[in-house]
C-alpha positions, 0 to 999 in steps of 0.5 A, a space after each residue: 503479533 509483536 512489533 517489527 522494525 518499527 511497524 505494527 508487525 512483520 506483514 505490515 513491514 513487508 507489504 510497505 517494503 514491497 510497495 516502496 520497492 515497486 515504483 509503479 505501485 508506490 506511484 499508484 498508491 500516492 496518486 490515489 491518495 493525492 487525487 482522493 480516490 483512496 481516502 481511508 485505510 479501508 480504501 487502501 486495503 480495497 484498492 490493493 486487494 482489487 489490484 492483486 485479484 485483477 492482476 492474478 486473473 489477467 496474468 499480469 504480474 506487477 501487483 501479484 509479485 507482492 502477494 504470490 507467497 502471502 497467505 490470507 492470514 498475512 494479508 489480514 494481519 496487516 495493520 492497514 491504518 498504520 500503512 495508510 498513515 505512512 502513505 499519507 506522509 509519503 504522498 506529501 514528502 514525495 511531492 504528489 500533493 501540490 504545495 499549499 498556497 500561502 
């Protein structure tokens, strides 16, 4: 699979775009990184997977909107490390982490 728009591949780019345009999900991801509940790329994948599964089961559509047309191949093709490191940077840039005291 080839690079897409500066991302590892199309599924990685698409998931990033979808999360970034859904403020509630973006907040959840950045807060999870800031408070230490999401500390690795595997943790990010697990968190989003659980949210999508829970949402589908409960009938809520907030997270399910992202993945309702995705196949398992798409989900497994995401470069989770690239996505996680991007959200680590976003967490700092968007002010979810307190400024380091000098």
